[in-house]
N, C-alpha and C positions, 0 to 999 in steps of 0.2 A: 958778614958782608961778603957778597959774591958778585963778580963781574963777568960779563959775557960780551965778547966782541965778535961781530960778524960783518961781512961785506955782502951787500945785496946788489944784484945786477938785473938788467932787463930780462935776462934769461930766467931768473927766479920768478919774475912777474909773469912771464910767458907760460911757465909751468902751472902757476896758480896765483890768483890775486892775494892770497893769504899765506904768510910765512909763519911757521910755528917754532918758537924758541923754547925748548924744554928746560925746566929747572926743578930741583928736588926740594920739597917742603918737608922738614923734619917732623917726627912725631912730637906732639905737644905744642906745635906752633899755634898761637892765638892771633897773630897779626903779621902780615907781610907787607912790604913796601917795595915798589918797583919804580925805577927812574930810567927814562930813555933819553939818550943824547945823540944827535946827528946834526949835520949842517943842512938845515932846511933851505929851500929856494922855490921859486915858482915852478920849477920842473922837478922838485924833489919834496914829496909830501908822503910821510909814513903815518898811518893810523895805528892806534894803540888799543889793545884789549887783553883779556885774560880768561883762562879756563882752568878748571881743576881736573883731576884724573878721570872724571866721569864723562867728559865731552868726547863724543865719537865723531865720525865723519858726517857730513851733511846728508840728511837732516837729523840733528841730534836734539834731544829734549832735556838733557841733564848736563850739568858741568859748566854752564856759562857763568862767568863771574864778573863780567863787565866789559864795557866798550866806551871809549871816549873819542874815537875817530882821531881827527887831527887837532882836537881842541885842547888836549892835555899831553904833557910829557912825563907825568908821574901819577901814581895812584897808590892807595893802600886798601887792603881787604882785611877785615878782622871779624871775630865772632859777634861783636856787638855793634859794629859801625863799618862804613866804607866810604870812599870818595864818591861823590855823586856820579851816577852811571854804573857803579859797581855794586855787587851783591854781597852783603854781609851774611854771616851764618857759619855753619859747620866748616871746619878747616881740615879736610881729610889729608893725611900724610901721603906722600907719593910724588909722582911726576906731574907737576902743573906745567902749563905752557903760556907764554906771552904770545898773543896773536898780533902779528904785524900786518896791517893792510897796506899792500903795495900800490897805493893810489897813483903816485908818480915817482918813477925811478929814472934818473938821468942815464945817458948812454955810458958814462964812465963808472956808473954804480954809486953806491953810498955806503959809508962806514957807519955802523950803528953800535953804540955801547949801551948795554943794559946792566943796571946795578940792582942787586937784590939785598934786602935786609929783613931779618926774621926776629920775632919776639915771642917768648913763651910765658909772659907775665899773665897771671890769672885774669880772665875777663868773663863777664856773663855772656850767655847766648841770647841775643835779642831775637824775638820772633819776627817773621815777615808780616806786613800789614794785611788785615783782613778786609775784604770788599764789603762796604755798607750798601744798603738798598733804600736810600731816601726816596720819598714820593711826595709830590705836590698835587693835590687833588684839583680836578677841573679840566675840562676839555678846552682846547684852543690852539692858537698858533704860538709856538715857542721858538726862541732864537738862540743860536749858538755858533761857535767856531769849532771846526772839526780838524784843525791842523795848526799846532803851535808848539813851541819849544822852551825849555828852561836850561839852567846850567847842568842838568843831568845829561845833556849832550853838548851842543855847540853854541848855546846862547850864553850871554853874560849874566842874565838876571835869574833870581831865585824863584822857586815856586811861589813864595809869598808875594813877590812883586807881580807875577803873572795872575795870581788870584785877585790881587787888587785891580789889575787892568781889566779883568773880566767883570768885576763889579762895576767899575767905572763905565764900561760899555753897556751895562744893563743886560748882560746875557743870562739865559736860563740854564744852558748846558755848555760844557767845554770838554773837548778831547785833547789831551796833552800827549802828543805823539813824538816823544824824544827818540832820537836815532838809535835803533838797534838795542834798546834797553827799556826796561819797565820800572826802573828804580825810582822814578818820580812819584810813584804811588806811595812811597814812604810818607810823603806829605799829603797827596790829594785824596787817598782813601780815607784818611782820618777826618777830612774836612768837606767831603761831599755832603750836601744838605739839600733840603727841599728848595732853598733859595737859589742854589747853584749846584747842579748835578754834574759830577765829573764822570766822563765816559772813558772806559779803559781803551788805550790806544798805544800803538808802537809803530814807528816808521821804519820799515825794512829798507835799508839804505845801501845801495851798491853803486858801482861806477856805471852800470848799464840801465839803471832805472830805480825809482823809488815807489813804494806802495805802503799804504796804511792798513794795519790790522786793527779792527775794532772788536771790542767785546770778548776778549780772550784773557784769561788770568795768566797764562804761562808766557814766558819768553818764547819768541819764535825765531828759529835759526835763520839768519840772513845770509849765510855763506854760499850763495848760489854762484856757480862757476860756469854753468852751461846755459844756453838759451832755453832749453827745455826744462830746466830746474824750476821755472816759475809754476809749472803744473803741479809739481810736488809741494811747493809752497801753498798753492791754492787748496790742495787736498788736505794738508795739515790744518790750515785755518778753518776749513769747513767741518772737518771732523771734530774740532774743538768748539763748534757752534758759533764761530766768529764770522765777521764780514771782511772782505778784501776789496780794497779800492786802489787803483793806480793813480799816482800823483803827477801833477804838472807835466802832462805828456806833450812837451813842447821844448824847444831849445831853452836852456842849455842842458837839461837833463831829461830827455825823452825816455819813453819806455821802449827799450830795445830787445827785451826778451820776447819769446812767443807769448801771445796774449792768452792767459789761462781763463778759467771760469772766474769771473769777478762779479761782485754785487753792485759796486758803485764806481763812478769815475769822477775825479776832481776836475771839473770843467772850468773852474775859476779859482786861481791861486794868486794871492797878493792883489794889488789894484788892477783894474781891468787892463790898463795899458802894459802890463807885464806879459804882453804877447799872448793873452788868453784866447784870442780869436783862433790861434792854432789848435789849442786843446779843444775848443768848441767845435771846430771843423772836424776833428778826428772823432769826437763824440757823435756828431751828426752822421758821419760815414758809418760808424758802428751800428747806430740805430737803423740806418737804411739797409744794412746787410742782414738785419733780422735779430740782432742782439737786443735784449732788454736790460738796460743799465740805468741805475738811478744816478741822476746828476746831483753832485754835492759841491760845496765850495769850502775853502779854508784859507786863512791869511798866511799860513806858514810863518807866523810871527815869531821871531827870535827875541824873547824878552830882554831888553837892555838892562843895565845895572841900576837904572832908576825908572820910576814911573813917568811915562811921557803923556802929554795931553792927547786928546782925541784928534784924529786927522786921517788923511788918506793912507798913511803907512802904519796905522795903529792896528791893534788886535781887532778881529772880526771884520776886516775889510778883505773879502766879502763875508757876509753872514749867511748861514744856512737856516732856513725857516721851515719848521715841520709842524704838521697838524697832529696833535697827540690827544688821546683820551684822558691822559693825565701825564704829569712830568715824572719820568723815572729813567734810569739807564736802559731798562728793558724796552720801554716804549720808544725811546729815541732810536735804538738799534732797529726795532721793528719798522719804524717809519722810514729810516734810511734805506733799509732793504726794499721796502715796498715803493719808495719814491713818492711818499705823501708829503711833498713840499716843493720849495723853490729856493733859488739862490738870489740874494739881492746885494746891492753895493755896500751896505753897512747896516749897523743896528737900527738905524732909522730910515733905511732905504725903502724904495717903492714896494708895495704889496702886489703880488701877482698870483692869482689862484685860477686854475683851469679845471673845468668839469665837462664831461661829455655824457649826455643822458643822465645827469646827476651823479655820475661816477667820478671820484676824485683822481687827481694825478697819480700815476702809477698803476691804475686799473687797466684791465683788458675788457673791452666791450665787444659785443657780438653783432654790431650793426655799424655801418659807415655813417658818418654824419650827414644829415640832411635836414632841411626845415628849421635851421637855427638851433639845434640841440647842443651845440658846442658853445660854452659860455666862459668868458674870461672876466675876472673881477680885478680891476686895477685901482689902486689908491696911491696918491702921492706922486703922480707923474704927469700932471696937467701940462700940455704943450709938447709932450714927447710923442713917440710913436709906438704902437703895438704891432709887432710882426708875428705872423703865424707860419709854422713850418710843418711839412710832412716829409716822407722819404725822398721826395723829388726836390726839396729845398723850400725856399720861401714861396708861399702861395697867396698871401694877402698881407696888406699893411693898412693900418687904420690910425687916424689922428686921435690922440687922447685929449679931450677938451675939458674935462672936469677933474676935480681932485678925487672924486669917488665915482667910478663909472663901470658899467657892465657892458660887455661886447658879445655879440653873437656872430657866428660864422656859418654861412650857408655854402657848404662845399662837401666833397667826398674825398677826404684825405687818404693817402696811401700809407698803410702800415701803422702810422702813429700820427699824433698831433701834439705839438708843443708851441709855446709862445715865448717871446722876448720883448722887453721894453728897451727901445733904442732912444738914446738921448737926441733930442732935437732942440727944443727951446732951452734946455738945460746944458747943452753941449759946451758952449763957450765958458760958462761959469765953472763947470767941472774941470775943463782944461786949465783954466786960470788957477783953480785950487791945487791941481796936480803940479803945475809949474812952481807955485809958491812952496809946496812941500819939498820939491827937488832942490830949490834954491839955486845957488851958483854952480852946483855940480853938473857934470854932463848927464844927459838923459840916460837912465839905467836900462839894463837888459838888452842893450844894442838897439833900443828904440830910436827910430829916425824922426825928424821933424815932419816928414811927409806922412808917416804912419800916425803920428799924434794928431794930425789935422784931418786925415782922410778915413782912417779905420773907424767903422761904426762903433760907438761907445755903448756897450750894453749896461743897463742899470739893473735889470733883473732877468732871470732865466727860469722858466718853469720846467718841471718834470713832464714827460710825455704821458698821454693816454694812448694805449695801444689798441689796435683793431684786430680781432681774430680773423683768420683767413676765411 
């Protein structure tokens, strides 16, 4: 047993948001356990993680052994098993480090006690899970959630419960993006199937912004300390063949790093009233500036310790819907990057597909729209409104009169064209449903009564079609 006492101050945080506490792991160790104690408070939150001797400075590709953020105050790592969020396997002797994330440190500082215990009892070496490649044949529209969490980071619920929630929602694919770790794959790799394809994901989580990495086998170093480090993050992700998407670019966790090369942007996170009009406005501004970014959505659902019924705060609110030649992880990633899809309010939300001269969402066409060659197909939104947007903003608004209707636009859009379904006839009922889900609690996310009644309620958002200069 080994104890380590330290006093952390705002000056430590000013030097770096990460503090490293070294400890020696003896030869022959097969299991170690670490416990952290400190007096937590609203102004005092210390995150917890671990690294073995191979971890270097940012960006490092080896030596990460786990992260639990502020969700845990202890963990173990062994050759055959580990606490959720932590990586089992080889236990090299030498100087390991506890990584303390200095999320909030009070002015007077905080005393932290770390306790270490080691075991050398014989244990097997369990292999890391291998990625499967399930395929469901058949072209069509497939539905999924691209942002959710288990108890491998800061949710209460198990992977098994999240899996059950995805089946309950009728999803075809799911990206489980636990914070700063990939250990949820111990469960999901083994259970990815043609009925429900799991997409590799990890949420890079820092105090200055969050981003999802999709389609990468490796852990991605999240320890960015400078605004320009986001460019290095993007470089690493793309060198590994992955996609990078910035998450919920709105209060309370906007993207405050320099904007690197990204493939996607989460324009809709949690129910619409979670101030998603701010994210959507920033997406519109980036498109107008000339960037090509695929719009995606994700519930950011933190699975509770029990399976809850369907509702506004459930998994897949919103749902990302993609046109795929067949269902597989590879086709999901390709469609995400290409923008071949739309975001809708839930698994049974309105359908919204846009084409220009027959070219699908995400395409670049070489002629501006004229003579009605832009077509939007809408289903399930009778009584609501279809709004059209280009780089100048909203350019047309049309009433949706039927449950299955096709619209044409005669205009010459600037740079791109995209569509949204705005609640009109459905607005009152959707607000009532939202209020019922909130119950007697105050409105969440700093939402005001005026915003709830006045802000346009989007039911679906298409990806753009772009126009070549």
